[in-house]
Structure formats: C-alpha cells, structure tokens
C-alpha positions as CSV (number, residue, x, y, z in Angstrom):
1,X,141.7,62.1,102.0
2,X,140.1,63.4,99.0
3,X,137.8,66.8,99.0
4,X,134.8,64.4,98.0
5,X,135.4,62.2,101.1
6,X,133.4,63.1,104.3
7,X,135.6,64.8,106.6
8,X,136.7,63.1,109.9
9,X,135.7,64.2,113.4
10,X,138.2,67.7,113.8
11,X,141.1,66.5,116.4
12,X,140.6,62.7,115.7
13,X,144.4,61.2,115.6
14,X,143.8,60.3,112.1
15,X,143.0,63.6,111.1
16,X,145.7,65.0,112.7
17,X,147.9,62.4,111.2
18,X,146.4,63.4,107.8
19,X,147.1,66.8,108.2
20,X,150.6,66.5,108.9
21,X,151.2,64.1,105.9
22,X,149.3,66.7,103.7
23,X,151.6,69.4,105.1
24,X,155.0,67.3,104.4
25,X,154.0,66.4,101.1
26,X,153.2,70.3,99.9
27,X,156.2,71.6,101.9
28,X,159.6,72.1,99.9
29,X,162.2,69.3,100.5
30,X,164.6,69.9,103.2
31,X,167.8,68.6,103.5
32,X,168.2,66.5,106.3
33,X,171.0,66.8,108.7
34,X,174.0,64.4,109.1
35,X,172.6,61.7,111.5
36,X,174.5,62.2,114.8
37,X,176.6,59.4,116.5
38,X,174.5,58.1,119.5
39,X,176.2,58.5,123.1
40,X,177.3,55.1,123.0
41,X,179.7,55.7,120.7
42,X,181.4,58.4,123.1
43,X,183.0,57.6,126.6
44,X,182.3,60.4,128.4
45,X,183.5,59.5,131.7
46,X,186.8,60.4,131.6
47,X,186.0,64.5,130.5
48,X,188.0,66.7,132.4
49,X,186.8,70.4,132.9
50,X,189.5,73.2,134.0
51,X,188.9,74.4,137.4
52,X,186.8,76.8,138.0
53,X,184.7,76.4,134.8
54,X,181.6,74.6,136.2
55,X,181.9,77.7,139.0
56,X,181.8,80.2,136.4
57,X,177.6,80.3,136.3
58,X,177.8,80.8,140.2
59,X,180.3,83.6,139.9
60,X,178.1,85.3,137.0
61,X,175.2,84.9,139.6
62,X,176.6,86.4,142.8
63,X,178.0,89.4,140.2
64,X,174.7,89.7,139.1
65,X,173.0,90.1,142.8
66,X,175.9,92.3,144.0
67,X,174.8,94.6,140.7
68,X,171.2,94.6,141.7
69,X,172.0,95.3,145.3
70,X,173.9,98.2,144.2
71,X,171.3,99.6,142.5
72,X,168.9,99.0,145.3
73,X,171.0,100.6,147.5
74,X,171.2,104.0,145.5
75,X,166.8,104.2,145.7
76,X,166.0,107.2,147.8
77,X,163.2,106.3,150.7
78,X,161.5,108.9,153.0
79,X,162.2,108.5,156.3
80,X,160.3,110.0,159.4
81,X,160.2,110.3,162.9
82,X,157.0,110.6,164.3
83,X,156.7,112.5,167.8
84,X,152.6,111.9,168.4
85,X,149.6,112.6,166.7
86,X,146.5,114.7,167.7
87,X,143.0,114.4,166.4
88,X,140.4,117.4,166.4
89,X,137.4,118.8,164.7
90,X,138.0,120.8,161.3
91,X,136.3,123.5,163.3
92,X,139.3,123.8,166.1
93,X,141.7,122.9,163.4
94,X,140.6,126.2,161.4
95,X,141.0,128.1,164.3
96,X,144.4,127.3,165.1
97,X,147.1,130.3,164.6
98,X,150.5,131.2,164.9
99,X,151.6,130.3,168.9
100,X,148.7,127.9,169.4
101,X,150.1,124.5,171.0
102,X,148.5,121.2,169.3
103,X,148.7,118.5,172.1
104,X,150.1,114.9,171.1
105,X,149.2,111.6,172.3
106,X,152.7,110.6,173.2
107,X,154.3,111.9,176.4
108,X,157.5,113.4,177.1
109,X,160.8,110.7,177.0
110,X,158.2,107.9,175.5
111,X,159.7,106.5,172.4
112,X,159.1,107.9,169.0
113,X,158.3,106.1,165.6
114,X,160.8,105.9,163.2
115,X,159.4,105.4,159.3
116,X,160.7,104.4,156.3
117,X,158.1,104.9,153.4
118,X,155.3,104.9,155.9
119,X,156.2,101.6,157.6
120,X,157.2,101.8,161.5
121,X,161.0,99.8,161.1
122,X,162.4,101.1,164.6
123,X,161.6,103.0,167.8
124,X,163.9,105.8,169.7
125,X,164.2,108.6,171.5
126,X,164.7,112.6,170.7
127,X,168.0,113.7,171.3
128,X,169.2,117.2,170.7
129,X,172.2,116.9,168.0
130,X,173.4,120.9,167.8
131,X,171.7,123.8,169.6
132,X,169.6,124.0,166.6
133,X,169.3,120.4,165.2
134,X,167.3,117.1,166.8
135,X,168.1,113.5,165.9
136,X,166.8,110.3,167.2
137,X,168.7,107.5,169.1
138,X,167.3,103.8,167.5
139,X,166.4,101.9,170.8
140,X,164.3,99.0,169.3
141,X,164.5,97.8,165.9
142,X,161.1,96.4,164.6
143,X,161.7,92.5,163.9
144,X,158.8,92.5,161.2
145,X,157.7,96.0,159.8
146,X,154.3,94.4,158.3
147,X,153.2,93.6,162.1
148,X,155.3,95.9,164.1
149,X,156.6,93.7,166.4
150,X,159.9,94.8,168.0
151,X,163.2,92.6,167.9
152,X,166.4,94.0,169.7
153,X,166.5,96.4,172.5
C-alpha cells in the first residue's frame, strides 16, 4: 500500500498483514536458525532416566516448604489470657484508684479465653505455677479460630 492510497480500516486482517510485511522488509536480515529435526526422526520411547532424577523437583519443593515453615516458626505472636471483661461509664473509670476492685463478667472456675493475635484459639483454667506466678492449663482447643467453635476437650 502506498502513502497515497486510502488507508484500510484499522484492525482489519489485511492491514495487519501489510504492517507485518512492511516491518519485515525494513528490519535487517537475520539468519534463520538451522532447521531442527522433527520428532518423527527420533525414537524417545526407550529413554532412560537415572533413578530419582525426575523426583528432584518434588524434593526441591519439599525443601522450599520446610525452609518457609522454618521462617514462619520464628515469627513472634502475641498471646493473651483473658480472665474477663467489665463495662463501665467513663465517670466510674475516672473514680478508680489504688485498691479499687473491678468486677469481671467471668466467675471463679470458669474457663478463660486464650488468644493469639486477638483471636481465641483455646480455653483453659488458671493455675498457680510458682508462689508468685500464674499459668493456664489448656482444656479446649478451638476448631475454627474464626468462629470460635471448640474442637477437643
């Protein structure tokens, strides 16, 4: 197509073919790679691979998973044991002072919530570890931390 002819509708097949042909004629000539033999010329049915050679990608994948897990295992998380909660007006909060007692919504002996990164993952009982330390014994593991349902007792 010359510059004086009417241009084709953009995007038509003919226009695309002409653009490709024009680009080929303007591009420097490149050596064509030597033609390789077709598959029909080779008999690959008797190919033998050393034992384990085909398993290596799986082994590499397993090794990568183990490395990723090792990284995750080192990530710190925040663990909290929630004894209970209380709701009060700001005026009452401002009146609290040293020695004030805040009544919580949990009763003595009732399971406490064990939370990891603000999600309940288990329930348990408060125990005394030393004379000056508390601990918690896990009694229920939450099956789905997103809904809070218990799984084990």
